[in-house]
Backbone as ProteinMPNN parsed JSONL, in Angstrom:
{"seq_chain_A": "MQWTQEQQPIIHSVDNELDATITLTTGHKAKGLEWDFVSLYDDFSADPLSPDIDQGRRDDELNLLYVAVTRAMKILALNSMVLSIMQQYVDARSSLKSSS", "coords_chain_A": {"N_chain_A": [[-111.374, -31.935, -20.33], [-109.025, -31.078, -22.389], [-106.189, -32.97, -24.128], [-102.864, -33.001, -25.308], [-101.11, -34.752, -27.791], [-98.705, -35.767, -26.544], [-99.595, -36.064, -24.103], [-100.071, -33.892, -22.458], [-101.854, -31.421, -20.716], [-104.164, -29.047, -22.445], [-104.163, -25.81, -21.956], [-106.434, -23.244, -21.606], [-106.823, -19.861, -21.641], [-108.745, -17.199, -20.436], [-110.449, -14.03, -20.859], [-112.287, -12.923, -19.225], [-112.696, -13.429, -16.141], [-114.943, -14.567, -15.04], [-115.652, -16.372, -17.018], [-114.042, -18.588, -16.574], [-113.095, -21.921, -15.809], [-111.64, -22.843, -13.698], [-109.86, -21.263, -11.322], [-107.028, -19.899, -10.128], [-105.771, -18.4, -7.35], [-104.139, -16.297, -4.777], [-104.565, -16.1, -1.299], [-104.467, -13.501, -0.563], [-105.012, -11.895, -2.835], [-107.511, -12.954, -3.277], [-109.32, -11.461, -1.462], [-112.431, -9.95, -1.419], [-113.721, -11.571, -3.267], [-115.756, -14.312, -4.095], [-116.289, -18.017, -4.662], [-117.885, -20.898, -6.094], [-116.951, -23.167, -5.308], [-113.952, -23.782, -3.203], [-110.676, -24.825, -2.821], [-108.389, -25.365, -0.451], [-104.763, -25.053, -0.459], [-101.927, -26.573, 1.095], [-100.207, -24.18, 1.804], [-99.822, -22.13, 3.271], [-97.645, -20.132, 5.085], [-96.93, -20.241, 8.008], [-97.808, -22.016, 10.927], [-100.312, -20.523, 12.556], [-101.416, -21.016, 15.204], [-99.038, -21.934, 16.232], [-96.659, -21.905, 19.158], [-94.385, -20.525, 18.965], [-94.645, -18.281, 17.234], [-94.574, -14.898, 16.607], [-96.993, -12.321, 18.095], [-97.786, -10.485, 16.174], [-97.599, -11.698, 13.698], [-98.773, -13.814, 13.943], [-101.587, -12.783, 14.159], [-101.604, -11.647, 11.429], [-101.543, -14.075, 9.895], [-103.555, -15.591, 10.921], [-105.602, -13.761, 9.955], [-105.605, -13.794, 7.094], [-105.975, -16.648, 6.618], [-108.502, -16.692, 7.37], [-109.838, -14.935, 5.433], [-109.439, -16.71, 3.199], [-110.699, -18.874, 3.994], [-113.272, -18.099, 3.953], [-114.171, -17.572, 1.144], [-115.494, -19.521, 0.181], [-118.582, -20.144, -1.375], [-120.371, -22.43, -1.26], [-118.789, -25.046, -1.163], [-116.112, -26.102, 0.702], [-112.847, -27.386, 0.576], [-110.847, -28.431, 2.874], [-107.409, -27.842, 4.106], [-104.467, -29.373, 5.261], [-103.526, -27.844, 7.371], [-105.823, -26.526, 8.393], [-107.349, -28.522, 8.996], [-105.885, -29.43, 11.399], [-105.809, -27.158, 13.079], [-108.581, -27.1, 13.617], [-108.821, -29.657, 14.929], [-107.309, -29.114, 17.347], [-108.876, -27.292, 18.485], [-111.183, -29.072, 18.994], [-109.797, -30.771, 20.828], [-109.08, -29.213, 22.926], [-111.247, -28.087, 24.067], [-112.473, -30.58, 24.712], [-110.996, -31.384, 26.686], [-111.318, -29.296, 28.562], [-113.951, -29.762, 29.241], [-113.84, -32.211, 30.41], [-112.362, -31.681, 32.631], [-114.153, -30.33, 33.979]], "CA_chain_A": [[-110.086, -31.467, -20.282], [-108.355, -31.855, -23.644], [-104.882, -33.375, -23.972], [-102.106, -32.906, -26.464], [-100.725, -36.049, -28.049], [-97.562, -35.855, -25.4], [-100.26, -36.177, -22.542], [-99.997, -32.613, -21.544], [-103.129, -30.594, -20.946], [-104.312, -27.834, -23.323], [-104.802, -24.629, -21.024], [-107.053, -21.859, -22.334], [-107.06, -18.781, -20.982], [-109.877, -16.515, -20.57], [-110.176, -12.512, -20.805], [-113.115, -12.567, -18.034], [-112.6, -14.148, -14.953], [-116.528, -15.317, -14.883], [-115.707, -17.479, -18.235], [-113.186, -19.665, -16.181], [-113.691, -23.189, -15.088], [-110.878, -22.702, -12.513], [-109.479, -19.634, -10.914], [-105.856, -20.065, -9.129], [-105.252, -17.346, -6.848], [-103.561, -16.418, -3.493], [-105.584, -15.651, -0.381], [-104.191, -11.895, -0.557], [-105.634, -11.356, -4.176], [-108.873, -13.264, -3.174], [-110.052, -10.502, -0.726], [-113.542, -9.511, -1.554], [-114.028, -12.338, -3.979], [-116.312, -15.381, -3.804], [-116.463, -18.739, -5.735], [-118.889, -21.648, -5.386], [-115.975, -24.151, -4.437], [-112.845, -23.339, -2.806], [-109.737, -25.644, -2.171], [-107.22, -24.565, 0.14], [-103.634, -25.848, -0.449], [-100.976, -26.285, 2.188], [-98.967, -23.342, 1.213], [-99.556, -21.064, 4.288], [-96.275, -19.893, 5.681], [-96.65, -20.58, 9.411], [-99.154, -22.349, 11.77], [-100.807, -19.638, 13.218], [-101.312, -21.416, 16.542], [-97.723, -22.251, 16.961], [-96.338, -20.73, 20.122], [-92.989, -19.85, 18.444], [-94.933, -17.326, 16.016], [-95.127, -13.54, 17.325], [-98.42, -11.881, 18.01], [-98.11, -9.654, 15.035], [-97.513, -12.582, 12.653], [-100.107, -14.927, 14.207], [-102.725, -12.14, 13.683], [-101.514, -11.75, 9.909], [-101.765, -15.478, 9.358], [-105.032, -15.814, 11.061], [-106.628, -13.019, 8.975], [-105.21, -14.57, 5.793], [-106.592, -17.888, 6.846], [-109.993, -16.282, 7.561], [-110.019, -14.567, 4.12], [-109.18, -17.734, 2.376], [-111.827, -19.965, 4.198], [-114.613, -17.321, 3.679], [-114.432, -17.357, -0.238], [-116.164, -20.533, -0.452], [-119.95, -19.985, -1.241], [-121.021, -23.739, -1.462], [-118.064, -26.265, -0.708], [-114.637, -25.594, 0.992], [-112.076, -28.406, 0.984], [-109.823, -27.981, 3.735], [-105.867, -28.225, 3.943], [-104.238, -30.044, 6.771], [-103.375, -26.789, 8.531], [-107.173, -26.029, 8.93], [-107.985, -29.558, 9.977], [-105.103, -29.371, 12.606], [-106.299, -26.121, 14.119], [-109.997, -27.779, 14.228], [-108.611, -30.741, 15.918], [-106.798, -28.604, 18.34], [-109.865, -26.615, 19.213], [-111.816, -30.054, 19.615], [-109.091, -31.558, 21.829], [-108.98, -28.227, 24.015], [-112.668, -28.189, 24.604], [-112.725, -31.692, 25.287], [-110.026, -31.408, 27.982], [-112.092, -28.264, 29.577], [-115.16, -30.649, 29.68], [-113.497, -33.436, 31.205], [-111.836, -31.213, 33.92], [-115.238, -29.734, 34.926]], "C_chain_A": [[-109.684, -32.015, -21.696], [-106.855, -32.267, -23.377], [-104.118, -33.194, -25.321], [-101.463, -34.379, -26.687], [-99.264, -36.709, -26.977], [-98.342, -36.106, -24.078], [-100.035, -35.073, -21.749], [-101.418, -32.034, -21.731], [-103.187, -29.41, -21.678], [-104.977, -26.851, -22.367], [-105.229, -23.698, -21.961], [-107.17, -20.763, -21.254], [-107.983, -18.038, -21.376], [-109.648, -14.815, -20.142], [-110.78, -12.375, -19.34], [-112.972, -13.748, -17.157], [-113.864, -15.35, -14.795], [-116.582, -16.374, -16.001], [-115.023, -18.623, -17.809], [-113.717, -20.59, -15.661], [-112.872, -23.247, -13.895], [-110.05, -21.399, -12.578], [-108.17, -20.115, -9.756], [-105.641, -18.566, -8.819], [-104.453, -17.419, -5.483], [-104.71, -15.841, -2.715], [-105.379, -14.023, -0.334], [-105.25, -11.301, -1.81], [-107.338, -12.049, -4.025], [-109.791, -12.547, -2.264], [-111.414, -10.042, -1.595], [-114.193, -10.56, -2.762], [-114.815, -13.587, -3.372], [-116.505, -16.468, -4.997], [-117.499, -19.785, -5.175], [-117.987, -22.881, -4.616], [-114.699, -23.643, -4.529], [-112.007, -24.363, -2.292], [-108.678, -24.86, -1.721], [-105.741, -25.662, 0.234], [-102.644, -25.722, 0.725], [-99.639, -25.705, 1.744], [-98.795, -21.986, 2.205], [-97.927, -21.23, 4.74], [-95.938, -20.525, 7.116], [-98.085, -21.135, 9.833], [-99.558, -21.354, 12.635], [-101.075, -19.824, 14.727], [-100.098, -21.946, 17.131], [-97.156, -21.322, 18.103], [-95.187, -20.137, 19.973], [-93.29, -18.626, 17.703], [-95.182, -15.985, 17.122], [-96.412, -13.203, 17.042], [-98.842, -11.262, 16.652], [-98.545, -10.748, 13.744], [-98.608, -13.309, 12.517], [-101.398, -14.183, 13.834], [-102.724, -11.971, 12.071], [-102.096, -13.05, 9.549], [-103.033, -15.754, 9.571], [-105.942, -15.167, 10.138], [-106.355, -13.472, 7.532], [-106.021, -15.796, 5.619], [-108.279, -17.633, 6.472], [-110.449, -15.822, 6.28], [-110.008, -15.66, 3.38], [-110.452, -18.853, 2.571], [-113.216, -19.336, 3.728], [-114.89, -17.332, 2.288], [-115.39, -18.217, -0.785], [-117.746, -20.209, -0.482], [-120.698, -21.438, -0.972], [-120.074, -24.662, -0.776], [-116.67, -25.598, -0.57], [-113.922, -27.064, 1.293], [-111.079, -27.806, 1.613], [-108.195, -28.394, 3.504], [-105.674, -28.89, 5.458], [-104.009, -29.251, 7.87], [-104.698, -26.492, 9.233], [-107.503, -27.193, 9.615], [-107.397, -29.627, 11.226], [-105.616, -28.568, 13.558], [-107.839, -26.703, 14.553], [-109.775, -28.689, 15.32], [-108.121, -30.174, 17.316], [-107.765, -27.981, 19.473], [-110.801, -27.685, 19.758], [-111.041, -30.553, 20.687], [-109.111, -30.465, 22.948], [-110.354, -28.228, 24.742], [-112.907, -29.511, 25.357], [-111.853, -31.906, 26.683], [-110.689, -30.302, 28.88], [-113.217, -29.083, 30.076], [-114.944, -31.427, 30.772], [-112.676, -33.135, 32.76], [-112.815, -30.598, 34.746], [-115.94, -30.711, 35.909]], "O_chain_A": [[-109.948, -33.151, -22.09], [-106.345, -31.842, -22.34], [-104.75, -33.243, -26.377], [-101.342, -35.114, -25.707], [-98.988, -37.895, -26.795], [-97.719, -36.339, -23.042], [-99.827, -35.158, -20.539], [-102.046, -32.171, -22.781], [-102.214, -28.665, -21.569], [-106.145, -26.993, -22.004], [-104.583, -23.361, -22.953], [-107.608, -20.95, -20.119], [-108.242, -18.025, -22.58], [-108.848, -14.432, -19.289], [-110.138, -11.896, -18.405], [-113.14, -14.909, -17.532], [-113.775, -16.55, -14.537], [-117.476, -17.22, -15.964], [-115.208, -19.67, -18.43], [-114.755, -20.419, -15.022], [-113.444, -23.759, -12.933], [-109.697, -20.724, -13.545], [-108.442, -20.624, -8.668], [-105.407, -17.691, -9.653], [-104.119, -18.529, -5.07], [-105.642, -15.23, -3.237], [-106.367, -13.367, -0.004], [-106.094, -10.419, -1.651], [-108.253, -11.568, -4.693], [-110.967, -12.908, -2.214], [-111.089, -9.739, -2.743], [-115.306, -10.215, -3.16], [-114.56, -13.903, -2.21], [-116.811, -16.082, -6.125], [-117.953, -19.669, -4.036], [-118.309, -23.403, -3.548], [-114.241, -23.146, -5.558], [-112.447, -24.927, -1.289], [-108.135, -23.935, -2.325], [-105.684, -26.741, 0.824], [-102.623, -24.635, 1.302], [-98.555, -26.213, 1.455], [-97.978, -21.077, 2.056], [-97.234, -22.247, 4.708], [-94.919, -21.172, 7.356], [-99.169, -20.856, 9.32], [-98.953, -21.409, 13.705], [-100.965, -18.849, 15.47], [-100.038, -22.353, 18.291], [-97.192, -20.098, 17.979], [-94.862, -19.242, 20.753], [-92.35, -17.865, 17.474], [-95.808, -16.051, 18.18], [-97.003, -13.592, 16.034], [-99.931, -11.442, 16.106], [-99.54, -10.647, 13.025], [-99.288, -13.506, 11.509], [-102.278, -14.813, 13.247], [-103.778, -12.149, 11.461], [-103.141, -13.074, 8.899], [-103.739, -16.139, 8.639], [-106.877, -15.751, 9.59], [-107.362, -13.375, 6.831], [-106.685, -15.982, 4.599], [-109.005, -18.17, 5.635], [-111.525, -16.3, 5.921], [-110.94, -15.537, 2.585], [-111.017, -19.489, 1.682], [-114.112, -20.002, 3.208], [-116.072, -17.054, 2.085], [-116.029, -18.003, -1.816], [-118.179, -19.982, 0.648], [-121.764, -21.352, -0.362], [-120.509, -25.137, 0.273], [-116.157, -24.813, -1.368], [-114.389, -27.81, 2.153], [-110.455, -26.849, 1.156], [-107.9, -29.275, 2.697], [-106.429, -28.91, 6.43], [-104.164, -29.606, 9.038], [-104.749, -26.246, 10.438], [-107.932, -27.084, 10.763], [-108.118, -29.852, 12.198], [-105.889, -28.97, 14.689], [-108.187, -26.724, 15.733], [-110.337, -28.616, 16.413], [-108.5, -30.724, 18.349], [-107.674, -28.022, 20.7], [-111.294, -27.461, 20.864], [-111.735, -30.823, 21.668], [-109.168, -30.965, 24.072], [-110.436, -28.373, 25.961], [-113.456, -29.544, 26.459], [-112.236, -32.631, 27.6], [-110.54, -30.499, 30.086], [-113.44, -29.108, 31.286], [-115.583, -31.426, 31.824], [-112.444, -33.926, 33.675], [-112.611, -30.319, 35.927], [-116.806, -30.296, 36.679]]}, "name": "protein", "num_of_chains": 1, "seq": "MQWTQEQQPIIHSVDNELDATITLTTGHKAKGLEWDFVSLYDDFSADPLSPDIDQGRRDDELNLLYVAVTRAMKILALNSMVLSIMQQYVDARSSLKSSS"}
């Protein structure tokens, strides 16, 4: 990456996304697209497993999260929400196994 004398990055835009080094997009706009490396940020509006969220919004959030995590072809960098969901799943399975 190049920098200006004021230590600001020089940003170059491209006309064709295939020529880009980095693509910033939303989960909604990523539908149908794929990249080798995808990094999820902590910008989802709600925890889809929260008991306080209504069923319709839960489904919407889970669908959007599904779209986001399935855009990666090689590497997926998870955000704290996905890690929390995965941990909740592991904890629930562990408690089921220990009660059997």
